[in-house]
C-alpha positions in Angstrom: -130.8 15.2 -6.0 -129.8 18.9 -6.4 -131.6 22.2 -6.2 -130.7 25.8 -7.0 -129.2 26.9 -3.7 -128.8 30.7 -3.8 -126.0 30.4 -1.2 -124.1 28.1 -3.4 -124.5 30.2 -6.6 -121.3 32.3 -6.1 -119.1 29.2 -5.8 -119.8 27.9 -9.3 -118.4 31.0 -11.2 -115.5 31.2 -8.7 -114.5 27.6 -9.4 -114.8 28.1 -13.1 -112.8 31.3 -12.7 -109.9 29.4 -10.9 -110.0 26.7 -13.6 -109.6 29.1 -16.4 -106.9 31.1 -14.5 -104.9 27.9 -14.3 -105.3 27.1 -17.9 -104.5 30.6 -19.0 -101.3 30.8 -17.0 -100.2 27.4 -18.4 -101.1 28.2 -22.0 -99.4 31.6 -21.9 -96.0 29.8 -22.0 -96.6 26.1 -22.2 -93.0 25.1 -22.5 -91.9 27.0 -19.4 -91.8 24.7 -16.3 -92.6 27.6 -13.9 -95.9 28.3 -15.7 -96.9 24.6 -15.5 -96.2 24.5 -11.7 -97.9 27.9 -11.2 -101.1 26.6 -12.7 -101.4 23.6 -10.4 -102.7 25.5 -7.3 -105.5 27.0 -9.3 -106.7 23.5 -10.4 -106.7 22.4 -6.8 -108.7 25.5 -5.7 -111.2 24.9 -8.6 -111.7 21.3 -7.5 -112.1 22.4 -3.8 -114.7 25.1 -4.5 -116.6 23.2 -7.1 -117.0 20.3 -4.7 -118.5 22.5 -2.1 -120.8 24.1 -4.7 -122.2 20.7 -5.4 -122.3 19.8 -1.7 -124.3 23.0 -0.9 -126.6 22.3 -3.8 -127.4 18.8 -2.6 -130.9 18.2 -1.2 -129.7 15.4 1.0 -126.4 14.3 2.6 -123.9 13.6 -0.2 -120.6 12.3 1.0 -119.1 12.0 -2.5 -118.9 15.8 -3.0 -117.5 16.2 0.5 -114.7 13.8 -0.3 -114.2 15.4 -3.8 -113.8 18.9 -2.3 -111.3 17.6 0.3 -109.3 16.0 -2.5 -108.6 19.4 -3.9 -107.7 20.9 -0.5 -105.0 18.3 0.3 -102.9 19.4 -2.7 -103.2 23.1 -2.2 -100.3 23.2 0.2 -97.8 21.0 -1.8 -98.6 22.8 -5.1 -98.1 26.2 -3.6 -94.9 25.2 -1.9 -93.7 23.6 -5.1 -94.4 26.7 -7.1 -92.6 28.9 -4.5 -89.5 26.8 -4.6 -89.4 26.9 -8.4 -90.2 30.6 -8.6 -87.4 31.5 -6.1 -85.0 29.0 -7.7 -84.2 27.5 -4.3 -82.0 24.4 -4.5 -82.0 21.2 -2.4 -85.7 21.1 -1.9 -86.6 18.2 -4.2 -86.8 15.7 -1.4 -89.2 17.8 0.7 -91.4 18.6 -2.4 -91.5 14.8 -3.2 -92.4 14.1 0.4 -95.1 16.7 0.4 -96.7 15.2 -2.7 -96.5 11.7 -1.3 -98.1 12.8 2.0 -100.8 14.6 0.0 -101.5 11.4 -1.9 -101.9 9.5 1.4 -104.4 12.1 2.7 -106.1 12.0 -0.7 -106.6 8.2 -0.5 -107.6 8.5 3.1 -110.3 11.1 2.3 -111.6 9.3 -0.8 -111.6 5.7 0.2 -111.8 5.6 4.0 -113.8 7.1 6.9 -110.6 8.0 8.8 -110.6 11.6 7.8 -114.2 12.5 6.7 -116.8 11.0 8.9 -120.0 12.6 7.4 -121.8 15.9 6.6 -123.9 18.3 8.6 -126.9 20.4 7.6 -126.6 24.2 8.0 -128.9 27.0 6.7 -126.7 27.5 3.7 -126.5 23.8 2.9 -124.5 20.7 3.9 -120.8 20.9 5.1 -118.1 18.4 5.8 -117.6 16.8 9.2 -114.1 15.6 10.0 -112.4 13.3 12.4 -110.7 15.8 14.9 -107.5 13.7 15.3 -106.8 12.9 11.6 -107.9 16.4 10.6 -105.5 17.9 13.1 -102.7 15.9 11.6 -103.7 17.2 8.1 -103.7 20.8 9.4 -100.1 20.4 10.6 -99.2 19.1 7.2 -101.0 22.1 5.6 -99.2 24.6 7.9 -95.8 23.0 7.1 -96.3 23.3 3.3 -98.3 26.5 3.1 -96.5 28.2 6.0 -93.1 27.0 4.5 -93.9 28.8 1.3 -94.8 32.0 3.2 -91.5 31.7 5.2 -89.4 31.4 2.0 -91.1 34.3 0.4 -90.8 36.5 3.5 -87.0 35.8 3.8 -86.5 36.6 0.1 -88.6 39.7 0.3 -86.5 41.1 3.2 -83.3 40.9 1.2 -82.1 44.5 0.7 -79.8 43.6 -2.2 -82.8 42.1 -4.1 -84.8 45.2 -3.6 -82.0 47.4 -5.0 -80.6 45.3 -7.8 -83.8 43.4 -8.9 -86.8 45.6 -8.2 -89.1 43.6 -10.5 -88.2 40.4 -8.8 -88.8 42.0 -5.5 -92.3 43.2 -6.6 -93.2 39.7 -7.9 -92.3 38.2 -4.5 -94.5 40.9 -2.8 -97.4 39.8 -5.0 -97.0 36.1 -4.0 -96.5 36.9 -0.3 -99.7 39.0 -0.3 -101.6 36.3 -2.1 -100.5 33.6 0.4 -101.2 35.9 3.4 -104.7 36.7 2.1 -105.4 33.2 1.0 -104.5 31.9 4.4 -107.8 33.3 5.7 -109.4 30.6 3.6 -108.6 28.3 6.5 -111.6 29.9 8.3 -113.6 27.4 6.3 -112.2 24.6 8.4 -114.1 25.9 11.4 -117.2 24.6 9.7 -115.6 21.2 9.3 -115.3 21.0 13.2 -119.1 21.4 13.3 -119.3 25.1 14.0 -122.3 26.9 12.4 -120.2 29.6 10.7 -120.8 30.7 7.0 -117.6 30.0 5.1 -118.1 32.6 2.4 -115.7 35.1 3.9 -112.9 32.5 3.5 -113.9 31.9 -0.1 -114.0 35.6 -0.9 -110.5 36.1 0.6 -109.1 33.2 -1.3 -110.7 34.7 -4.4 -109.0 38.0 -3.8 -105.6 36.5 -3.1 -105.7 34.2 -6.1 -106.9 37.0 -8.4 -104.1 39.2 -7.2 -101.3 36.8 -7.9 -102.9 35.7 -11.2 -103.0 39.3 -12.3 -99.4 39.7 -11.2 -98.0 36.5 -12.8 -99.9 36.7 -16.1 -99.5 40.4 -16.5 -96.4 40.8 -14.3 -94.8 42.7 -17.1 -93.9 45.5 -14.8 -97.4 46.1 -13.5 -97.6 48.4 -10.4 -99.0 46.6 -7.4 -101.0 49.6 -6.3 -103.1 49.3 -9.5 -103.5 45.6 -8.9 -104.7 46.1 -5.4 -107.1 48.8 -6.5 -108.5 46.8 -9.4 -109.0 43.8 -7.2 -110.6 45.9 -4.4 -113.0 47.5 -7.0 -113.8 44.0 -8.4 -114.6 42.6 -4.9 -116.6 45.7 -3.9 -118.7 45.6 -7.1 -119.4 41.9 -7.2 -119.9 41.7 -3.4 -122.7 44.2 -4.0 -123.9 42.3 -7.1 -123.9 38.9 -5.4 -124.4 40.0 -1.8 -127.4 42.3 -2.1 -129.7 39.4 -3.1 -128.5 37.4 -0.1 -129.2 40.3 2.2 -132.7 40.7 0.8 -133.3 37.0 1.1 -132.0 36.8 4.7 -134.0 39.9 5.8 -137.2 39.6 3.9 -137.6 35.8 3.2 -140.8 35.4 5.2 -142.4 38.4 3.6 -141.4 37.2 0.1 -142.8 33.8 0.8 -146.1 35.2 1.9 -146.2 37.5 -1.1 -145.0 35.3 -3.9 -145.5 31.8 -2.5 -143.2 29.0 -3.6 -141.8 31.1 -6.4 -140.4 33.7 -3.9 -136.8 32.9 -5.0 -137.5 34.4 -8.5 -137.2 38.0 -7.1 -133.7 37.7 -5.6 -132.5 35.7 -8.5 -133.9 38.3 -11.0 -132.3 41.0 -9.0 -129.0 39.1 -9.1 -129.3 38.9 -12.9 -130.0 42.6 -13.2 -127.0 43.5 -11.0 -124.8 41.0 -12.8 -125.7 42.8 -16.1 -124.8 46.3 -14.9 -121.9 45.1 -12.7 -119.3 45.0 -15.5 -120.1 48.5 -16.6 -119.9 49.9 -13.1 -116.6 48.0 -12.6 -115.1 49.4 -15.9 -116.1 53.0 -14.9 -114.7 52.8 -11.4 -111.6 51.1 -12.6 -111.0 53.8 -15.2 -111.4 56.6 -12.7 -109.2 54.8 -10.2 -106.5 54.2 -12.8 -106.5 57.9 -13.8 -105.8 58.9 -10.2 -103.3 56.2 -9.4 -101.4 56.5 -12.7 -101.6 60.3 -12.9 -97.8 60.6 -12.7 -97.2 58.0 -15.4 -99.8 59.5 -17.7 -98.2 62.9 -17.2 -94.8 62.0 -18.4 -96.2 59.8 -21.1 -98.0 62.8 -22.6 -94.8 64.8 -22.3 -92.9 62.2 -24.1 -95.5 62.0 -26.9 -95.3 65.8 -27.3 -91.5 65.8 -27.2 -91.4 63.1 -29.9 -93.5 65.4 -32.2 -91.3 68.4 -31.5 -88.1 66.4 -32.1 -89.1 65.8 -35.7 -88.4 69.5 -36.4 -84.8 69.5 -35.2 -82.0 69.4 -37.7 -79.0 69.4 -35.5 -78.2 65.7 -34.9 -76.0 66.2 -31.8 -78.6 68.4 -30.1 -81.4 66.0 -31.0 -79.7 63.0 -29.5 -78.9 64.9 -26.3 -82.5 66.1 -26.1 -83.8 62.5 -26.4 -81.8 61.2 -23.4 -82.2 64.4 -21.4 -86.0 64.4 -21.9 -86.3 60.7 -20.9 -84.0 61.0 -17.8 -85.7 64.1 -16.5 -89.3 63.3 -17.4 -89.5 59.7 -16.4 -87.0 60.4 -13.5 -84.6 57.5 -14.2 -81.1 57.1 -12.9 -79.4 57.1 -16.3 -79.9 56.8 -20.1 -77.9 56.3 -23.2 -78.4 56.2 -27.0 -76.3 54.1 -29.3 -76.5 55.1 -33.0 -75.6 52.7 -35.8 -72.4 53.8 -37.6 -72.3 52.3 -41.2 -68.5 52.8 -41.5 -67.6 50.8 -38.4 -70.6 48.5 -38.5 -71.2 49.1 -34.8 -73.7 50.9 -32.6 -71.7 53.8 -31.1 -72.6 55.7 -27.9 -73.7 59.2 -29.2 -75.5 60.6 -26.2 -75.9 59.8 -22.5 -77.1 61.0 -19.2 -75.5 60.1 -15.8 -73.6 57.2 -17.3 -70.7 55.7 -15.5 -67.1 56.3 -16.7 -66.8 52.6 -17.5 -69.9 52.6 -19.8 -69.1 50.7 -23.0 -68.7 53.0 -26.0 -69.9 50.6 -28.6 -72.3 47.6 -29.0 -71.1 45.1 -31.6 -73.4 44.5 -34.6 -73.1 40.7 -34.0 -73.8 40.8 -30.3 -76.6 38.7 -28.7 -78.4 41.8 -27.7 -78.6 43.2 -31.2 -79.7 39.9 -32.6 -82.4 39.6 -30.0 -83.7 43.1 -30.7 -83.8 42.5 -34.4 -85.7 39.2 -33.8 -88.2 40.5 -31.2 -88.5 44.1 -32.4 -89.6 45.3 -29.0 -88.3 46.5 -25.6 -86.3 44.1 -23.5 -86.6 44.1 -19.8 -83.6 42.9 -17.9 -85.5 41.4 -15.0 -87.6 39.3 -17.4 -84.5 38.1 -19.2 -82.9 37.3 -15.9 -85.9 35.3 -14.9 -85.9 33.4 -18.1 -82.2 32.6 -17.7 -83.0 31.0 -14.3 -85.7 28.8 -15.6 -84.6 28.1 -19.1 -81.5 26.1 -20.1 -80.9 28.2 -23.2 -77.6 30.0 -22.8 -78.8 32.9 -24.9 -80.7 34.3 -21.9 -77.7 34.3 -19.7 -75.6 36.0 -22.4 -78.3 38.5 -22.9 -78.7 39.3 -19.2 -74.9 39.6 -18.8 -74.7 42.1 -21.6 -77.5 44.2 -20.3 -75.8 44.1 -16.9 -72.6 45.2 -18.5 -74.4 48.1 -20.2 -76.1 49.1 -16.9 -79.5 48.9 -18.6 -82.8 48.0 -17.0 -84.7 48.5 -20.2 -83.4 48.3 -23.8 -85.7 49.8 -26.4 -84.8 49.4 -30.1 -85.7 51.8 -32.9 -86.4 50.6 -36.4 -86.5 52.5 -39.7 -87.7 50.5 -42.7 -87.1 47.2 -40.7 -83.5 48.2 -40.0 -82.3 48.7 -36.5 -81.5 52.4 -36.4 -80.5 53.0 -32.8 -80.6 51.4 -29.3 -81.9 53.3 -26.2 -80.8 52.2 -22.7 -82.8 53.2 -19.6 -81.8 52.7 -16.0 -84.0 52.2 -12.9 -86.6 54.7 -11.9 -85.4 57.0 -9.1 -88.7 56.4 -7.2 -87.9 52.7 -7.0 -91.1 51.9 -8.9 -91.1 49.4 -11.7 -91.8 50.1 -15.4 -95.4 49.4 -16.5 -96.5 47.9 -19.7 -97.9 51.3 -20.6 -94.3 52.7 -20.2 -92.9 50.1 -22.6 -95.6 51.1 -25.1 -94.7 54.7 -24.8 -91.0 53.9 -25.3 -91.8 52.0 -28.4 -93.8 54.9 -29.8 -91.0 57.3 -28.9 -88.3 55.3 -30.5 -90.3 54.8 -33.7 -91.0 58.5 -34.0 -87.5 59.7 -33.1 -86.0 57.3 -35.6 -87.3 59.3 -38.5 -86.2 62.5 -36.8 -82.7 61.2 -36.3 -82.6 60.1 -40.0 -83.8 63.5 -41.1 -81.2 65.3 -38.9 -78.4 63.0 -40.2 -79.4 63.6 -43.8 -79.6 67.4 -43.2 -76.2 67.5 -41.5 -74.7 65.4 -44.3 -76.2 67.6 -46.9 -74.9 70.7 -45.1 -71.5 69.2 -44.8 -71.4 68.2 -48.5 -72.5 71.7 -49.5 -69.7 73.3 -47.4 -67.2 70.8 -48.8 -68.3 71.4 -52.4 -68.3 75.2 -51.9 -64.7 75.0 -50.5 -63.7 72.8 -53.4 -65.1 75.2 -55.9 -63.4 78.2 -54.2 -60.1 76.3 -54.1 -60.6 75.2 -57.8 -61.3 78.8 -58.8 -58.1 80.0 -57.1 -56.1 77.2 -58.7 -57.6 78.0 -62.1 -56.7 81.6 -61.6 -53.2 80.6 -60.6 -53.0 78.3 -63.6 -54.2 81.1 -65.9 -51.5 83.3 -64.4 -48.9 80.7 -65.1 -50.2 80.3 -68.7 -50.1 84.1 -69.1 -46.6 84.2 -67.7 -45.6 81.6 -70.2 -47.1 83.6 -73.1 -45.4 86.8 -71.8 -42.1 84.9 -71.4 -41.8 84.5 -75.2 -42.4 88.2 -75.9 -40.1 89.3 -73.0 -37.4 86.9 -74.3 -37.5 88.6 -77.7 -37.3 92.0 -76.1 -34.3 91.0 -73.9 -32.5 89.2 -76.7 -32.0 92.4 -78.8 -30.3 94.4 -76.0 -28.2 91.3 -75.2 -27.1 91.1 -78.8 -26.0 94.7 -78.8 -24.1 94.3 -75.5 -22.4 91.1 -76.8 -21.4 92.8 -80.2 -20.0 95.9 -78.6 -18.1 93.9 -76.0 -16.5 91.7 -78.7 -15.6 94.9 -80.7 -14.0 96.4 -77.6 -11.9 93.3 -77.0 -10.4 93.7 -80.5 -9.2 97.3 -79.9 -8.3 97.4 -76.2 -4.8 96.2 -75.2 -5.0 96.7 -71.4 -5.0 93.4 -69.7 -7.3 94.4 -66.8 -9.8 95.9 -69.2 -9.6 92.9 -71.4 -10.3 90.6 -68.4 -13.4 92.7 -67.4 -14.7 92.7 -71.0 -14.3 88.9 -71.1 -16.4 88.6 -67.9 -19.0 90.8 -69.5 -18.9 88.6 -72.7 -19.4 85.4 -70.7 -22.2 86.8 -68.6 -24.0 88.1 -71.7 -23.6 84.7 -73.5 -25.1 83.0 -70.4 -28.0 85.4 -70.4 -28.6 84.8 -74.1 -28.6 81.0 -73.5 -31.1 81.3 -70.7 -33.3 83.6 -72.9 -33.1 81.1 -75.8 -34.1 78.2 -73.5 -37.0 80.2 -72.1 -38.1 80.9 -75.7 -38.0 77.2 -76.5 -39.9 76.2 -73.4 -42.6 78.9 -73.7 -43.2 78.8 -77.5 -46.6 77.5 -78.7 -46.9 76.0 -82.2 -49.0 77.9 -84.6 -52.0 76.2 -86.3 -52.5 73.5 -83.7 -50.3 70.9 -82.0 -46.9 70.3 -83.7 -46.2 66.6 -84.1 -42.9 65.3 -85.4 -40.0 63.0 -84.5 -38.7 63.7 -81.0 -35.4 62.6 -79.6 -36.1 62.0 -75.9 -32.5 62.3 -75.0 -32.2 65.7 -76.7 -35.5 66.8 -75.0 -34.1 65.7 -71.5 -30.8 67.4 -72.2 -32.6 70.7 -73.0 -34.5 70.6 -69.8 -31.4 69.6 -67.8 -29.4 72.5 -69.2 -32.2 74.8 -68.4 -32.6 73.6 -64.8 -29.1 72.5 -63.9 -27.9 75.9 -62.6 -31.0 76.1 -60.3 -30.5 72.5 -59.0 -26.8 73.2 -58.3 -27.9 76.2 -56.2 -30.2 73.9 -54.3 -27.3 71.4 -53.7 -29.1 68.7 -55.8 -27.0 66.6 -58.1 -28.3 65.3 -61.5 -27.2 61.8 -62.7 -28.1 60.7 -66.2 -27.8 57.3 -67.9 -28.8 56.6 -71.5 -28.5 53.1 -72.8 -28.4 52.5 -76.6 -29.5 55.8 -78.0 -31.1 57.3 -80.0 -34.7 57.3 -78.5 -37.1 58.5 -81.2 -40.9 58.8 -80.8 -43.6 60.7 -82.5 -44.9 63.8 -80.6 -44.4 67.3 -79.5 -40.9 68.1 -78.1 -42.3 71.2 -76.3 -44.9 69.2 -74.4 -42.5 66.4 -73.5 -40.0 69.0 -72.1 -42.9 70.4 -70.1 -43.4 66.9 -68.6 -39.8 66.3 -67.8 -39.5 69.8 -66.3 -42.4 69.2 -64.0 -41.2 65.8 -62.8 -37.6 67.1 -62.1 -38.9 70.1 -60.2 -41.3 67.9 -58.2 -38.3 65.6 -57.4 -36.3 68.7 -56.3 -39.2 69.8 -54.0 -39.5 66.3 -52.5 -35.8 66.3 -51.6 -35.8 69.8 -50.1 -38.8 68.8 -48.0 -36.8 66.1 -46.3 -33.2 67.3 -46.3 -30.8 70.1 -47.6 -29.2 68.1 -50.4 -29.8 65.1 -52.6 -29.7 63.6 -56.0 -32.0 62.9 -58.9 -31.2 59.9 -61.2 -32.5 60.1 -64.8 -32.3 57.1 -67.1 -33.6 56.1 -70.6 -33.6 52.4 -71.5 -35.1 50.3 -74.2 -37.1 47.1 -73.7 -38.6 45.2 -76.6 -40.3 47.9 -78.7 -40.7 50.3 -75.7 -38.7 53.2 -74.4 -38.7 53.7 -70.7 -37.8 57.0 -69.0 -37.2 56.9 -65.2 -36.8 59.9 -62.9 -35.9 58.8 -59.4 -35.3 61.0 -56.3 -34.3 60.3 -52.7 -36.8 62.7 -51.2 -39.7 62.4 -48.7 -41.7 60.0 -50.8 -45.5 59.6 -51.0 -47.8 58.0 -48.4 -50.0 55.0 -49.3 -53.2 57.0 -48.9 -52.0 59.7 -51.4 -50.4 57.4 -53.9 -53.6 56.7 -55.7 -54.6 60.3 -55.8 -51.5 62.1 -57.2 -52.7 62.2 -60.8 -56.1 63.6 -59.7 -56.7 67.2 -60.9 -56.1 69.8 -58.1 -54.7 67.2 -55.7 -51.4 68.4 -54.1 -49.4 67.5 -51.1 -47.5 70.8 -51.2 -48.2 73.7 -48.8 -51.0 76.1 -49.6 -49.9 78.6 -52.3 -47.0 76.4 -53.4 -48.9 74.1 -55.8 -52.0 74.0 -58.0 -52.4 70.3 -58.1 -52.5 70.4 -61.9 -48.9 69.5 -62.8 -49.0 65.7 -62.6 -52.6 65.6 -64.0 -51.4 67.6 -67.1 -48.3 65.4 -67.3 -50.5 62.3 -67.4 -52.7 63.8 -70.1 -49.7 64.7 -72.3 -48.2 61.2 -71.9 -51.5 59.5 -72.8 -51.7 61.8 -75.9 -48.3 60.4 -76.9 -49.8 56.9 -76.5 -47.7 56.3 -73.4 -48.2 55.6 -69.7 -46.9 57.1 -66.5 -46.7 55.3 -63.1 -45.1 55.8 -59.8 -43.5 53.7 -57.1 -42.9 55.3 -53.8 -42.3 54.6 -50.1 -42.8 57.3 -47.5 -39.4 58.6 -46.4 -37.5 56.7 -49.0 -38.1 58.6 -52.3 -40.1 58.1 -55.4 -39.6 56.8 -58.9 -41.7 58.0 -61.9 -41.6 55.7 -64.9 -42.8 56.8 -68.4 -43.2 54.1 -71.1 -43.4 55.1 -74.8 -43.8 53.0 -77.9 -40.7 53.4 -80.0 -41.1 54.8 -83.5 -40.5 52.2 -86.2 
């Protein structure tokens, strides 16, 4: 039979609490072996405490619950030791773990089915407790110390490692949690004093076990960078509040039991139980209030820089200078959060990589790019949240998936403790790297939340700054192009004006030349002096040459009246006119002209004046290409017939055209000549004229080896 024992009441929620902690840790990541092993000690503690709850609530001696409770106790040591070995990834301990479990099974069988370990129960004022055989129980205590103490030893040795504290601060903090839990939980052994028959209330041991278990559960389940100071404070507040809630009724009962019985009779217990109910109702509200106030004080520094980062994110949206914006982001993070280093990798669409655009206190060997196909980028795009290096390292140790090892190695190579991604319209915009905190503290879950907010807000700011800079650059580029085009059009108009004037000037010069030539020839008929005759012949030759130049200039510059003049054109004759016009100039430049005509005549329909303009432009370009490379050279001109086509080739041995420029040479205003020496319209006009004659013009060139322009016409039938 059982009764409502007020002394046993706290043990029921405590046992349920442990059971649910174990289930929660296991269900958090069911496929992870460490979580499964970590949940086992909580089940053992739940069995142990529930057994004593039932034993304390028994009206008479009940050996079953005594044995039941002891069955949970015997496996606490092995399960804690097992979890410690798995957690620390210590090798060559499988045999000892197996031996510990087998020994625990032996003690379990002994406790359940024999009287060698548990010999009975004893009545105390709080209820019945277990009585043990001193000899066998002493052997069990040795076993418990070996397993439980062994776990403490491994944790202490690992905790003292200086390299672990410096290189893996999160792992160091986790070990600190576990060590504190084991150290506090060890006081649960005070309960064994009762088992030796001593009249000592065991509730202090239960409370300390509860504190220790709560502490490590809080750390493991929410070990995502949680500060241990906060965990201690929250646990302390929890214990203080619920000690008051559950302890005050016990104090009242112990101090005023006789008075309560005399006042209320057999129903005296209703008052302390009711008080417990009232206190249990207001307890959570008191706990939440005290916890909030404590957190504000303890996390004051974190809240300070978190507010600064939020404000900075809003201010950054107004910046239009991309370079300054990126520098401000890393500078603000490094200075405000007080971290060792930071870096920002921005996605470059041209290279398809994430390129380091801004950094603070980075090492010289810091990688400049992160490949788009890297494991880190793929992980960020999949998880869409910050990545903590220590967590990845931990997963790499307990999970066989090679992705975790590759990911941890890449984060180590990048010297990153935290990697925070930034997304814009579900596309990874940039990657933010953060080093360790200078204070040595670990990042909290609140920190990661702030980083996520910061990256999402600054992503839009970076996008706006990029668009603004691109727009400014394009405006400048377009403005420069328009200015250049205007200058070229002015120059082209000047050339057109010069061409128009050339015709008029030629007529004006032609009349005086005719007079000079006529008078010179008349003088030659009358003068007999040989020296004078020789001088007059020189004047006659020079005058004739001037007349020929003027006539050619008139032919080149004349414009047909009433529209474009179209008639039969002999390409050979047109080329010869151009050659005779340019030959003297080419000779002065040490450039030789070679011509080759196969099976003339070459007759097409078109404008001879326009075709001569094309040939002139191509020959002068060939001359400039040669002079750009050397002092002398040659130009080969040929006309051939193929099927019903006439092919004109103009080849030079000049500097040639680069691959990058080869596709642009017929674009308007594109020129490879120095500023002021070309308008970029020549070849474009040539192409237009050729196409109007239903022909085509192409070029073959190799840089440093000359160029060949080929014009193809359809022959007139």
